[in-house]
N, C-alpha and C positions, 0 to 999 in steps of 0.2 A: 736473412739472406737476400743479397742484392739482386734486383732484377736488371737484366740486360736488355735494353730496348734496341730493336734494329736501327741501324745508322740513319736510315731515312726518316724515323720518328724524331730522332735527336736533331736532325737538320731542320725539320718543320718546327720543333720546339724553339730552336735557336732563332729562326726567322720570325716566328710569332713574337718572341721576346724583343727582337730588334724593332719590329713593326710597332709594338707598345711604346718602347722607348722613344722611337722617332715621333710618334703621335703626341706624346707627353712633351717632347722638346718643342715641337711644332706649336702646340696649344700654349706653352709657356713663352716661346718667342712672339706669338700673336698677341697674347695678354699684355706684353711689355711694350708693344709698338704703340706710338701715340695715335689717337683718333684725330680726325681732321673735319672741322666744319668751316666751310667757305661760304660767307654771307656776302652777296653781291647785288648791289642796287643797280638800276638801269637808268643811266644818264645823271650822274651827280659829280659836280666839280669839287675839287680838293677844299676850297675855302668854306664849304657849307656843312660844317659840324661844329659843335661847341669847342671841342678840343683844338680845332684848327682856327678858332678865333671869331666865329661868327656870333654876334650877340643876339640874334633873333631865333634861329633854328635851334630846336631842342633835341640833342641826340645823346642821351644818357648812356645808352648801350655802347656806342661807339667810343665815347669818352671814357668808360670804365675799361674797355679793352685796351685803349691807348695807355691809360693810367696805370694799368696792371701789367702792361707788356711793353711793346716797342710802337712808337708812333712815327711813321715814315713822312718826312716833310717834302720829299721830292720823289713821289711815286707817279709813274706815267704808264698810261696804257700803251700798248704797241700800235694801236690804231684806234682813232676816236669815232668808231662806228662798230654797232653791236657784234654782228657775226665775226668779222676779222679779229676783234679784240678778245672775244671768247675763244676762237680757235687758237690763237697765240697764247693764251694763259693755259688752254688744255695741253698743248703740244710742246710748249717751252721752245718755241721757234718765232722768228720774226714773220711777218705776213708775206714778205716777198719770196719765202722759202715754201710756201704752203699752197701754190697753184691756185686753183678756184676759189680756196678759203680766203685768199686775199680781198674778195669781193663780198659785199653784203648780199643777201637774197641769193646765196650760191649754195655750195655744199663744202663738207670737210671730207676729202679723200681718205678712205679707210688706211691707206699705206701710211698715213702719219700717226704715229703712236701718241697716245694721250697718257697722262699720269694715272688717269682712273682705270685704264686698261691693265697697267702695270701693277697698281695696287690690288685690283680684283683678283689677278693671277696669283698674287701673294697672300690671298685669304681675306682680303678686306671685304666688308660689305659696303656696296656702292649704291647711292640713291641721290634724287634731286626732286625739288619741288619748284613750281613756278617757272620761270624763264631759265632754262639751262643753255645749251648750245642753240642759238636761234639768231635771226630767222633764215630760213632756206629749206632745202630738200636734202635730208640725209641719205636716201635711198640713192640718189643720183651719185654719190660717192662711194656706194657699196656698203652702207652702214645700215643695219636694222634697227638699232636702238640708239637713243640719244647718248653721245659720249659723256654726258654729265653723270649717267647712271640709270637706274631703274626709277621711273617716275612715280611720285606719290602726289596725288592731287585730288582725292576724293573729299577731303575736309573743306568746307566752305563757311563764310561768315558774311554778316552784312557789313560792308566797308563803311568808314565814317563819311565818306563822300562819294558821290555817284561816279566820278570819274575812275575810281580805284577798282582794281580786280576784287572779285568775291573769294579768291583763293585764301584759305586760312594757312599761310605757309608754315607757321609755327607748329599748328596741330598736325600738319602733314610730316613734320620733322619727328614729332612725338610718335606718330604711327610708324615711322621708318625705325625709330629707336626700339619700339616694342617687338620688332621682328629680328633685332640683332642679337645673336647668341652672346651669352655672358662673357666669353672669353675672346670673342671676335672684334678686332679693331674696325672701325667704320670710317668711311668718308662720305660726307654729305654736302651737297650743293644747295643752299638756301638762296634762290634767285628771284626777287620780286620784279613785277612789272613796273613799280614805282621807282623814280619819278618821271617815268616816260610819259610824253604827252598822249592825250589831251588831259586838261586839267579841269576841275570844277570852278568855273569863273566866280571869283569872290570867296572861295573857300578859306584862303588865309585870313582874310579880314573877318569873316563870320566866326573864326576859331578864337578871335580875340587878339590877333597879332597887330602890331603897330606899323603902317607903312612908313612912317617917319623915321623908324629905326633901322630900316633896310640900308645896307652898304651897296650902293649901285656900282657895279664895275664900271670903269672908265671907258669901256668899249660900247656902253649904252648911254643915252641921254637921261639925265635925272628927271624923271617924268612920272606922274601917278600912275600911268598905265604900266610902266616897267616895274615900279615899286610893287604894285598889287600882283602882277604876274609872277614876280619873284617869291612873294608870300604863298601863292597858290603852289608853287614848286615846293616850297618848305614843308607844307603839310603833308606832302607825299614822301618827302625824306623822313619825316617823323614816323609816318606809317611803317616805312622799312626798319626804322631803328627800333620801334616797338615789337617787330617780328624777332629781331636780334635779341632784345631784352628777354622774351618769352623763351627763346631757344636757350639762352644762358641759364635761365631758371630751371628748365628741363634737365639740363646737363648736371646742375647742382643737385637737383632731387635724386638723380640716378647715380650720383657719386662719380661722375665721369669728367667733371670740368677741369680738374687739374692736369689730367693726361689728355687733353684735347687742344690741338692747335686750332685756336679760333682766329680767322681772318676775316676782317670787315673791309670791304672796298667797293668800287664801281667799275663798270665796264668802260666808262669814258665820261666826259664832261656834260655839263647841263644842256638841255634842249632849247637853246637860244641862238640867235645869229651870232657868228663868228665864235662859236663855241663848239658844240657837237659838230662832227664832220670837219673840223679845223685842227691843224697841228699846233696852233697857239695853245697857251697854258689852260684857258678856259675850256678848251675841248679836250685836252690831253693829260692834264695833271689831275690826279685822282686822290681821294682820302684812302689811306692804307694803315691799318693797325693790326698787329698780330700779338695774341696772348697765349702763353703756354708755360705755366709756372715750373713745370718739370724740366723744361728744356732751355728757356731763355735765361742767360746770365745778366745779372744787373737789370732786372725789370723796372719799369717806370721811366724809360729813358727815350729820347728822340734820336732817330738816325737821320741825318742831313744829306747823305749822298744820293745821287740820282739812281733809281732802279725803275725796271720795267716789270709789268704784271706777268710776263712770261717767265720771270724768275721763279714764280711760285711752283711751277711744275717740277723742276729739279730739286727745289727745296723740299717739297712734300716726300719725294722718293728718297732723298738723301736722309732725312730724319727718321724715315721708316727703315733704314738699313737696306735699301734695294738699289740695284745698279741702275744708273741713269742711262737711257738709250743714247746711242752716240749721235743720233739726229737731233736731240735736244741741244741746241746751242747757247741757250741763255744761261746766264751765271747764278748759281745757287745763292741763297740768302743765309746759308748756314753759318758763314763767318760773322754776319751781322747778329744772328741769334746768339752765338757764343762770344760776341763782343771782341772779336779778334781783328787784326789788321784787314783792310778792305781795299785791295788794289783794283778790284773788278767793278767798282761802283763810282767811277768818275764821270760817267756819261750815261744817258738814256738815249734810245733810238726809237723814233716814231715814224709811222709810214701812212700812206693813203693810196688806195687805187680807186675803184668804182664804189661810191656810196649808194645813192638810190636811183641811178639810171635817169639823170635828169640833163642829158645833153644829146644832140643828134647822134643817132647810131648807137646809143647806149654807152658812150665814152665816159670814162672817169676824169679825176683830176689828180694824176700821179705825182706824188710828192714824197720827200724824205726829209727828216730832221735829226739833228743831234741836239740834245739839251744838257748842258752842263750846269753846274750851280749858278754860274755867272752869266751865261749866254744862251740864246736860242738861235740856231741857224737852220733856215729851211731851203731846200733845193725844190723848186717847181719845175717839173719836167716839161709841162706843156702850158707856159704862161698865156698863151693866146685863148685858152679855154676859160669859161667863166667858172670861178672856184666854188660858188654856191649853187651852180646849176645855171641853165640858160634862163634869162628873163622871159624868153617865150615860152609859154606852158605847153605848145605843141611839141617840144622837143623833150618833154618829161614824162616818164611812165606814170607818175603820180598826178599829172595834169595840173600842175601848179607852177607859178613863176619861182624862180630860184628854189627848185624842189629839193636841194640838198638840205635846205633849212626847214625844219618843221613849222607848220603853220601856227602862229600864236599871237596874242595881242601885241607883243613887242615887235614882232615882224611886220605885222600890219601897220603899226604905229610909224616905223621906218619907212615902209613903202609909200604910204600916203602923204608923208611930209618930206619926201626926199629932196624937194627944191626950196624948202623953207630954211630960213636963217636958224642954225642951232641943231639942224638935223642932218645936213648933208654929209658932213664928216663921218658920222655914224653909219650913215647909209653906205657910204663908200668902204668903210672899214668891213662891213658885213658882206657886201655884194659885188664890189668893183673887182676888175681884173688885177692881178698882182704880178710884180716882176719875177724873173726867174730865180733871184736869190733875196732872202730876207735874213737880216741880222738884228738882234735886240739885245741890249745891255739889261739884264733883269733887274739889278739893283737900282738903276736910274729910271728904268722903264718897266715896272712889273707887269703891266698889262699889254706890253708889246704893241705899242701904237706907233712908235717912231722907228722907221726902218733905217738901220745904219749901213746896209749893204753899199758897197761902193763909195762909202765915206772914207776919204784918204786916212783919216785918224784911226781907222779900224781895219785898214787893209790887211795887216799882219794877223790880226785875230781872226779876220774872214777867211784868209787862206789857211790858216791852221785847222780851223773847225771844218772847212771844206774838204782838207786832205784827210782829216780823221774820220769824217763820215764816209768818204769814198773808200777808204782803207777797211772799214767795217763791211760795207756793202759787197766789196770784192771778196773779202775774207768769208762772208756768209753767202756768197754766190747769188747776188741780186741779179737777175737777168738784165735789168736796165743799166746797172754799173758795168756789167761785162759785155755790153753791146750786143746782146742776145735778143731774139725776138721777145716781146712782152705781151703775152696774150690776154691781159685782164680786160681790155676793151671788147674782147670778142667772146668771153664766156657767157653761157647761157645766164639768163635772169629770170629767177623763180619767184619774184615779188609780184604783188598785186599791180596789173596794169590798168588803171583808170583810163588812160588814154589808149584806145584800142588799136590805133594807128602806129603806135610806138612799137619799135623792135630793135634788137641788137644788129649791128652791122656784121656782116660776114667778113672774113679775113680777106685782105686784098690779094 
């Protein structure tokens, strides 16, 4: 005899069945989504990996990711300064769209969506170790947690050199993995404090590296002080690379490596004069390699088109099958991953506002740039200001001359020998005022030391790049390009003020 259940019980039964089906479908969908591991160093220029051609620094982890994935030869940060670069990467937007986040020692307003938020809402486990979004005050922007994710920082180690952090980044990644559910996809930010200054003086030489083998960039004098300074920087890059290597081994052991998008990069260039806090290549061109066996078509290739790190945000969301928020204006790299035609990667765009508050009234050095494979064009909005910070330390929050440039043996060498033969041109490259426009031919002048702006032979190219940059700025609503108030000089500065008299000017 058949039992007839009341209709309300049958409805409940149907709803329970649907709930079970949806749960199974959701678990299956999550299980198929790729994991993401972003490994980001702090202040590393493009040239300084083995895969990118340096003969001294040892980076087997980066080299493996490049060899088994895609190596990007023209990747650029959105801003050659920590906080703004990281804000752009997280939000998929250029810094001129991010209000206060366009400055370092500022905040990242909550209204700007990050790829981590979207992933977390879709079921991803989110975490970070070391340096996530930083430096600044997140509470000022309405955020309660670091946008890189939940922090994992309990695991410590004895670093190989005293200048390095004692955070065991790779062990903290392991702790994060142990808490991720079996079918849950994850997104983790492994951010080291290396190779940010300061360095352990002589560490490179003590590690057995030969200063004679260092390739000295043409923006510096070929001097023993510079060679050894670069060696000290290299050992810190190698510490970062070792953490990446350990993280890869952990993924292999867990059986998760093949469906994990592994990205290895840096927030901007090396902490040397005319590098960090400069739109020239030594400050803005960064290493970038992506490995993802399940998703990359034709692995083991190089991609030579110019790309910005802000492209990572829409890329991560796209490969996860999620909708990219309209406010994210950066171009996804999915076409590069799938080895399809790539009309969106003909130029990268770089910008700077206030770096470390080293001018009177807390003013920055506003500039914008377009970088194609062949040329770099820079527009300096306030050429009467000192690009590296004021030479008078009284005008600097850090209370050092030319305070946009970190203190270092190389900086000291240039400053102490500025009037000597063989040094002045390097001093001027690093610290002197710059014209309103700069133009460099990359093939003829890869280090960008010969400014071709206003050279009649390059007038057509200069105009074309200037127009292309302006069109991009207007399209993406840069207040400076639109003739609107540009408030970056007047936003609060949340960094350490060694000069107690220093303060940000109020708006006129």
